[in-house]
C-alpha positions as CSV (number, residue, x, y, z in Angstrom):
1,X,-0.2,0.0,-0.1
2,X,1.5,3.2,-1.0
3,X,1.0,6.1,1.7
4,X,1.3,9.6,0.8
5,X,1.8,12.0,3.9
6,X,1.5,15.5,2.6
7,X,5.1,17.2,3.0
8,X,6.1,19.6,5.3
9,X,3.3,18.3,7.5
10,X,3.2,20.3,10.9
11,X,1.3,19.8,14.3
12,X,1.9,21.9,17.7
13,X,1.1,20.4,21.3
14,X,1.7,22.3,24.7
15,X,1.9,21.4,28.2
16,X,2.2,23.1,31.0
17,X,5.3,22.3,33.5
18,X,3.7,21.0,36.7
19,X,4.9,18.8,39.6
20,X,3.8,15.9,38.0
21,X,6.1,16.2,34.8
22,X,8.9,17.1,36.7
23,X,12.4,15.4,36.6
24,X,11.9,14.9,39.9
25,X,8.6,13.1,39.9
26,X,9.6,10.7,36.2
27,X,13.1,9.9,38.2
28,X,15.2,11.7,35.4
29,X,16.8,13.9,37.7
30,X,16.3,15.9,40.9
31,X,15.2,19.5,39.8
32,X,12.0,20.9,39.7
33,X,11.9,21.4,36.2
34,X,10.5,20.0,32.9
35,X,11.5,16.5,32.6
36,X,13.5,15.3,29.3
37,X,11.1,12.4,29.4
38,X,8.1,14.4,29.3
39,X,9.8,16.6,26.2
40,X,10.3,13.6,24.3
41,X,6.7,12.5,24.9
42,X,5.5,15.7,23.8
43,X,7.8,15.7,20.6
44,X,6.4,12.4,19.9
45,X,2.9,13.7,20.5
46,X,3.7,16.5,17.8
47,X,5.0,14.3,15.2
48,X,2.2,11.9,15.6
49,X,-0.6,14.5,15.3
50,X,1.3,15.7,12.0
51,X,0.6,12.8,10.6
52,X,-1.6,10.0,11.7
53,X,-4.7,11.7,11.0
54,X,-3.8,11.6,7.4
55,X,-3.2,7.7,7.1
56,X,-6.2,5.3,6.5
57,X,-8.5,3.6,9.1
58,X,-6.6,0.5,10.8
59,X,-3.1,2.6,10.4
60,X,-0.9,4.5,12.5
61,X,2.7,5.0,13.6
62,X,5.0,3.8,16.2
63,X,8.4,5.8,17.3
64,X,11.4,4.1,16.0
65,X,14.3,6.3,16.5
66,X,14.8,10.1,18.4
67,X,17.7,12.3,18.5
68,X,17.1,14.7,21.4
69,X,18.5,17.6,22.7
70,X,17.4,19.4,26.1
71,X,19.1,22.5,25.9
72,X,17.2,24.5,28.4
73,X,15.3,24.2,31.7
74,X,11.6,25.1,32.0
75,X,10.2,25.8,35.6
76,X,7.2,25.0,37.0
77,X,4.5,27.1,35.6
78,X,5.5,27.7,32.1
79,X,4.3,26.2,29.2
80,X,6.1,23.9,27.0
81,X,5.0,23.7,23.0
82,X,6.4,21.4,20.5
83,X,6.1,21.8,16.8
84,X,7.0,18.9,14.9
85,X,7.3,19.0,10.7
86,X,7.6,16.2,8.3
87,X,10.8,16.4,6.5
88,X,11.1,13.3,4.6
89,X,9.0,10.2,3.8
90,X,10.7,6.9,2.7
91,X,7.6,4.6,1.9
92,X,6.5,3.6,5.5
93,X,9.4,5.5,7.3
94,X,8.7,9.5,8.2
95,X,11.5,11.3,9.4
96,X,10.6,14.7,11.3
97,X,12.1,17.8,12.8
98,X,11.3,18.8,16.1
99,X,11.5,22.3,18.0
100,X,10.1,23.0,21.6
101,X,10.0,26.3,23.6
102,X,8.5,27.8,26.5
103,X,7.7,31.7,26.9
104,X,11.6,32.3,27.5
105,X,12.8,30.8,24.4
106,X,14.2,27.1,22.9
107,X,13.8,24.2,25.2
108,X,14.6,21.2,22.8
109,X,15.2,20.0,19.5
110,X,15.1,16.6,17.8
111,X,15.2,14.2,14.6
112,X,12.5,11.8,15.1
113,X,11.8,8.7,13.1
114,X,8.2,7.0,12.9
115,X,7.1,4.2,10.6
116,X,4.0,3.6,9.6
117,X,2.3,0.1,10.6
118,X,-1.0,-1.5,10.3
119,X,-2.5,-1.5,13.8
120,X,-4.2,-5.3,14.2
121,X,-1.5,-7.1,13.2
122,X,1.3,-4.9,14.9
123,X,-1.0,-5.5,18.3
124,X,-1.5,-9.3,17.5
125,X,2.6,-9.6,17.4
126,X,3.2,-7.7,20.7
127,X,0.5,-9.8,22.1
128,X,2.0,-13.0,21.2
129,X,5.6,-12.2,23.0
130,X,3.4,-13.0,26.2
131,X,3.1,-16.7,25.4
132,X,6.9,-16.7,24.2
133,X,8.0,-15.3,27.7
134,X,6.8,-17.9,29.8
């Protein structure tokens, strides 16, 4: 099946930094600032929103690689916004450039690869691992 995601598709998502998404709460550090795992999840969510709505029913994407730089701390109370832009498509592989900002400026940047999958067979294969793990 051919998948043609619109070139340069973009999406933005935002999240306020609260005690629930700090490095302390997520176990990635000891400072009360927006956690790197939260930043990665926000960036992935932006990429998902840029491509998944364009896929046929029964298909979605999964993350397969991310190279992220978390360049500035965001304190509790500020909002982080991630913007993902599709920069390349190679059949089912999608590559995004992502930037994240808070009200004070750049927080992070990333290159992120996602792969288009058919949902039902993907989940069946994942569930089959339970039997193999016994």
